[in-house]
TINU-906567 format. One line per field, with one value per residue (C-alpha): residue in one letter; x, y, z; residue number from 1. Coordinates in nm, 2 decimals. Each point is the difference from the previous one (the first is absolute). Layout:
# residues N
r <- (A  ...)
c1 <- (X  ...)
c2 <- (Y  ...)
c3 <- (Z  ...)
k <- (NUM  ...)
***
This chain:
# residues 317
r <- (M  P  D  A  P  L  V  L  A  L  G  A  G  G  F  I  G  S  H  L  V  D  S  L  V  D  R  G  Y  R  V  R  A  V  D  K  F  V  P  N  I  P  P  L  F  R  P  S  D  Q  I  E  V  V  T  G  D  F  L  N  R  G  D  L  V  S  A  L  R  G  V  D  Q  V  V  H  L  V  S  T  T  N  P  A  T  A  E  N  D  P  L  I  D  I  E  T  N  I  R  G  S  V  Q  L  F  E  L  C  V  E  A  G  V  S  R  V  V  Y  A  S  S  G  G  T  V  Y  G  D  P  P  S  D  D  P  I  K  E  T  D  P  T  D  P  V  S  P  Y  G  I  G  K  L  C  V  E  N  Y  L  R  Y  F  R  R  K  H  G  L  D  S  T  I  F  R  I  A  N  P  F  G  E  R  Q  P  F  W  K  R  Q  G  V  I  P  I  F  L  D  A  I  T  S  H  K  P  V  T  V  M  G  D  G  T  M  T  R  D  Y  V  Y  V  T  D  V  T  E  M  I  A  D  S  L  S  T  T  P  R  H  H  V  Y  N  L  G  S  G  I  P  V  S  V  N  Q  I  V  T  T  I  E  E  V  T  G  I  E  A  I  R  Q  S  V  P  Q  P  L  T  F  V  Q  S  S  V  L  D  M  S  R  Y  T  A  E  F  G  A  H  S  A  V  P  F  A  E  G  I  Q  R  A  Y  D  Y  L  K  R  V  S  D  E  R  H)
c1 <- (-0.01  0.27  -0.26  -0.06  0.11  0.36  -0.01  0.34  -0.04  0.30  0.04  -0.16  0.21  -0.17  -0.29  -0.25  0.19  0.00  -0.38  -0.01  0.17  -0.31  -0.26  0.11  0.05  -0.32  -0.16  0.22  0.26  0.33  0.22  0.43  0.06  0.33  0.12  0.36  -0.09  0.26  0.16  -0.18  -0.26  -0.29  -0.25  -0.36  -0.22  -0.15  0.21  -0.16  0.15  -0.17  0.21  0.35  0.25  0.27  0.29  0.01  0.09  -0.27  0.31  0.14  0.00  0.05  -0.16  -0.33  0.06  -0.01  -0.26  -0.22  0.00  -0.32  -0.19  -0.33  -0.02  0.18  -0.11  0.26  0.01  0.38  0.07  0.35  -0.06  -0.26  -0.16  0.26  0.28  -0.12  -0.02  0.33  0.16  -0.22  0.29  -0.02  -0.36  0.04  0.40  -0.18  -0.46  -0.05  0.32  -0.04  -0.38  0.07  0.24  -0.26  -0.23  0.23  0.02  -0.33  -0.04  0.28  -0.13  -0.32  -0.20  -0.41  0.00  0.19  -0.15  0.11  0.00  -0.03  -0.11  -0.31  0.12  0.28  -0.08  -0.33  0.16  -0.21  -0.38  -0.21  -0.25  -0.07  -0.16  0.16  0.20  -0.06  0.22  -0.13  0.09  0.39  0.31  0.22  0.21  0.19  0.29  0.29  -0.19  -0.31  0.17  0.22  -0.32  -0.16  0.26  0.01  -0.38  0.07  0.23  -0.20  -0.29  0.32  0.08  -0.40  -0.04  0.37  0.00  -0.30  0.16  -0.36  -0.02  -0.17  0.05  -0.08  0.00  0.03  -0.10  0.18  0.05  0.05  0.02  0.19  0.26  0.07  0.39  -0.06  0.40  0.07  -0.14  -0.29  -0.40  -0.13  -0.24  0.36  0.17  -0.27  -0.05  0.34  0.04  -0.29  0.06  0.34  -0.08  0.20  -0.18  -0.23  0.10  -0.35  0.03  -0.19  -0.28  -0.08  -0.29  0.15  -0.17  0.08  -0.21  0.21  -0.10  0.07  0.24  -0.15  -0.35  0.32  0.14  -0.34  -0.11  0.28  0.05  -0.44  0.08  0.28  -0.26  -0.16  0.06  -0.01  -0.24  0.20  0.38  0.03  -0.21  -0.02  0.08  -0.06  -0.33  -0.16  -0.03  0.20  0.27  0.12  0.33  -0.14  -0.29  0.33  0.20  -0.37  -0.03  0.30  -0.06  -0.27  0.09  0.31  -0.16  0.33  0.00  0.19  0.27  -0.13  0.30  -0.13  0.27  -0.11  -0.15  0.27  -0.11  0.01  -0.28  -0.35  -0.23  -0.27  -0.03  -0.28  -0.06  -0.34  -0.06  -0.27  0.20  0.18  -0.36  -0.16  0.14  0.13  -0.23  0.02  0.22  -0.09  0.25  0.19  -0.08  0.25  0.02  0.04  0.20  0.23  -0.07  0.20  0.26  0.06  -0.05  0.30  0.21  -0.04  0.09  0.29  0.11  0.03  0.17  0.27  0.06)
c2 <- (0.02  0.24  0.30  -0.10  0.28  -0.13  -0.03  0.00  -0.25  0.08  -0.30  -0.21  -0.31  0.03  -0.20  0.23  0.17  -0.33  0.03  0.27  -0.06  -0.28  0.23  0.22  -0.21  -0.14  0.32  0.10  0.19  0.01  0.00  0.05  -0.22  0.16  -0.15  -0.15  -0.36  -0.23  -0.18  -0.34  0.02  0.03  0.32  -0.16  0.17  -0.17  0.03  0.19  0.18  0.33  -0.02  0.22  -0.18  0.30  -0.11  0.37  0.21  0.19  0.19  0.03  0.36  -0.18  -0.29  0.18  0.25  -0.30  -0.15  0.28  0.12  -0.04  -0.11  0.14  -0.09  -0.14  -0.24  0.05  -0.30  0.00  0.00  -0.05  -0.04  -0.17  0.09  -0.21  0.16  0.36  -0.02  -0.14  0.22  0.32  0.18  -0.28  0.07  0.37  -0.05  -0.26  0.02  0.34  0.12  -0.31  0.13  0.40  -0.06  -0.23  0.28  0.23  -0.20  -0.09  0.37  0.01  -0.29  0.16  -0.32  0.04  -0.10  -0.20  -0.28  -0.04  -0.30  0.15  -0.11  -0.03  -0.24  0.33  0.31  0.04  -0.08  -0.10  0.04  0.21  -0.28  -0.34  0.14  -0.11  0.28  0.26  0.17  0.31  -0.05  0.15  -0.20  -0.03  -0.29  -0.09  -0.18  0.07  -0.25  0.18  0.35  -0.05  -0.12  0.32  0.21  -0.12  0.04  0.36  0.04  -0.13  0.32  0.23  -0.16  0.05  0.39  0.06  -0.22  -0.10  -0.38  -0.15  -0.26  -0.24  -0.16  -0.37  -0.07  -0.34  -0.26  -0.32  -0.20  -0.35  -0.28  -0.19  0.08  0.20  -0.16  -0.14  -0.06  0.30  0.08  0.31  -0.01  -0.14  -0.32  -0.10  -0.05  -0.14  -0.25  -0.12  -0.01  -0.18  -0.27  -0.04  -0.05  0.31  0.20  0.35  0.26  0.21  0.37  0.10  -0.22  -0.07  0.28  0.25  -0.02  0.12  0.02  -0.31  0.01  -0.23  0.09  -0.05  0.22  0.31  -0.04  -0.05  0.30  0.24  -0.17  0.09  0.37  0.11  -0.01  0.34  0.30  -0.10  0.31  -0.02  -0.03  -0.25  -0.32  -0.26  -0.34  -0.31  -0.24  0.22  -0.30  -0.02  -0.31  -0.07  -0.17  -0.26  -0.10  0.08  -0.36  -0.15  0.01  -0.15  -0.23  -0.11  0.01  -0.20  -0.26  0.08  0.12  0.34  0.06  0.34  0.19  0.36  0.26  0.43  0.22  0.20  0.42  0.07  -0.29  0.16  -0.21  0.03  0.13  -0.14  0.21  0.22  -0.13  0.22  0.27  -0.27  -0.22  0.30  0.13  -0.35  -0.23  -0.29  -0.28  -0.38  -0.08  -0.31  -0.08  -0.07  -0.38  -0.02  0.26  -0.23  -0.29  0.16  0.09  -0.29  -0.19  0.22  -0.02  -0.38  -0.02  0.23  -0.16  -0.33  0.18  0.15  -0.39)
c3 <- (-0.02  -0.17  0.12  0.38  0.28  0.15  0.33  0.20  0.32  0.21  0.25  -0.24  0.11  0.36  0.19  -0.05  -0.39  -0.16  0.06  -0.10  -0.32  -0.03  0.04  -0.23  -0.31  0.07  -0.07  -0.28  0.07  -0.14  0.33  0.02  0.29  0.28  0.23  0.10  -0.15  0.05  -0.36  -0.06  0.25  -0.21  0.18  0.21  -0.24  -0.28  -0.31  -0.27  -0.36  0.19  0.23  0.01  0.21  0.15  0.27  0.17  0.31  0.16  0.11  -0.29  -0.16  -0.35  0.03  0.10  -0.29  -0.26  0.11  -0.02  -0.35  -0.12  0.30  0.07  0.35  0.27  0.26  0.34  0.14  0.17  0.34  0.12  0.32  0.24  0.34  0.16  -0.16  -0.04  0.43  -0.02  -0.19  -0.09  -0.21  -0.27  -0.06  -0.08  -0.19  -0.21  -0.01  0.01  -0.09  -0.32  -0.08  0.06  -0.32  -0.18  0.00  -0.17  -0.26  -0.06  -0.08  -0.22  -0.22  0.03  0.15  0.05  0.44  0.18  0.25  0.32  0.24  0.34  0.32  0.16  0.25  0.17  -0.15  0.23  0.33  0.26  -0.05  0.21  0.01  -0.14  -0.29  -0.38  -0.08  -0.27  -0.23  0.21  0.33  0.17  -0.16  0.31  -0.07  0.30  -0.16  -0.21  -0.34  0.06  0.01  -0.26  -0.20  0.03  -0.04  -0.43  0.04  0.10  -0.27  -0.27  0.11  -0.07  -0.34  -0.11  0.15  -0.13  -0.34  -0.08  0.08  0.04  0.24  0.17  0.38  0.11  0.37  -0.03  0.32  0.08  -0.31  0.00  -0.24  -0.29  -0.13  0.42  0.07  0.28  0.10  0.00  0.37  -0.15  0.13  0.27  -0.25  -0.13  0.25  0.20  -0.25  -0.04  0.38  0.06  -0.34  0.14  0.34  0.16  0.29  -0.19  0.20  0.14  0.08  0.32  0.03  -0.38  0.02  -0.23  -0.34  -0.33  -0.36  -0.22  -0.40  -0.22  -0.26  -0.31  0.14  0.07  -0.41  -0.13  0.20  -0.13  -0.31  -0.11  0.15  -0.31  -0.27  0.14  0.23  0.38  0.16  0.26  0.08  0.28  0.06  0.23  -0.15  0.29  0.05  0.33  0.21  0.34  0.04  0.35  0.04  0.19  -0.34  -0.22  0.21  0.04  -0.39  -0.05  0.18  -0.16  -0.34  0.10  0.30  0.18  0.36  0.02  0.28  0.14  0.18  0.11  0.01  0.14  -0.24  -0.17  0.09  -0.40  -0.07  -0.08  0.18  -0.30  -0.31  -0.30  -0.27  -0.10  -0.41  -0.03  -0.25  -0.18  -0.08  -0.06  -0.27  -0.22  0.23  0.20  -0.10  0.10  0.26  0.08  0.39  0.25  0.03  -0.38  -0.02  0.28  -0.19  -0.28  0.18  0.18  -0.36  -0.14  0.29  -0.03  -0.36  0.03  0.30  -0.20  -0.31  0.23  0.15)
k <- (1  2  3  4  5  6  7  8  9  10  11  12  13  14  15  16  17  18  19  20  21  22  23  24  25  26  27  28  29  30  31  32  33  34  35  36  37  38  39  40  41  42  43  44  45  46  47  48  49  50  51  52  53  54  55  56  57  58  59  60  61  62  63  64  65  66  67  68  69  70  71  72  73  74  75  76  77  78  79  80  81  82  83  84  85  86  87  88  89  90  91  92  93  94  95  96  97  98  99  100  101  102  103  104  105  106  107  108  109  110  111  112  113  114  115  116  117  118  119  120  121  122  123  124  125  126  127  128  129  130  131  132  133  134  135  136  137  138  139  140  141  142  143  144  145  146  147  148  149  150  151  152  153  154  155  156  157  158  159  160  161  162  163  164  165  166  167  168  169  170  171  172  173  174  175  176  177  178  179  180  181  182  183  184  185  186  187  188  189  190  191  192  193  194  195  196  197  198  199  200  201  202  203  204  205  206  207  208  209  210  211  212  213  214  215  216  217  218  219  220  221  222  223  224  225  226  227  228  229  230  231  232  233  234  235  236  237  238  239  240  241  242  243  244  245  246  247  248  249  250  251  252  253  254  255  256  257  258  259  260  261  262  263  264  265  266  267  268  269  270  271  272  273  274  275  276  277  278  279  280  281  282  283  284  285  286  287  288  289  290  291  292  293  294  295  296  297  298  299  300  301  302  303  304  305  306  307  308  309  310  311  312  313  314  315  316  317)
***
């Protein structure tokens, strides 16, 4: 489809990025998939002649200049840190994620990109919500962790670039995505960590009493919602993307036990002061504008993640 719009997917080799490439191809887009792809290892996304695979470094100015040529829209999914690494060294987050994102936005202006879509963090930018009600996009942003502070900083730079340079942008504050292709061996994300531990008959660490709740959303729900937004001009600058359903740590453990048939070995530790007790996103803004999506139920998502873990574990051994 040579006349189809060309979308640059930055971070296309990752967990969310690879699914986004699939979702974009399904909708007829041409995709320039950029990441630090390892030679001789096929990308996670499905092969297609609509995909141009480019090996590049998000922090390398020359790589970005080349990647942006002829691009209509950019989806920025790169994160050089995670909540734990940003907590351990906030300067790394500043020097890589924030600086790299600002450089990207400058180059997007020079290249004439029509819009930047940014994957922010709905689980961290709001901080401690004032109540147990689902969080709206209009609620205060008061992050309590370096990771959330960094994400919000990038959001604010996008507002600056829109006002100063006319660079259009859309921000998606994503809840806690999980599912197939999530790298459980990287020890990132409570669901893959718990799945790996329980299936290996190792203890799972529960913060506090296990009642802490989060909004967990299956990864393809996220990428389909993002992909659907690219064909229109959104009415708002910021959208929450989640399930809108609170799930506690205890519920995660119980569901994994039910799916795997393995009893968990639980150990409790004090909840860190920077952890938010409850974070569930209100999805009404997105659904009012783009319509409701059929969501993968939580237990089914855990089953899919478990099937993936078993398949990858067999391949790695």
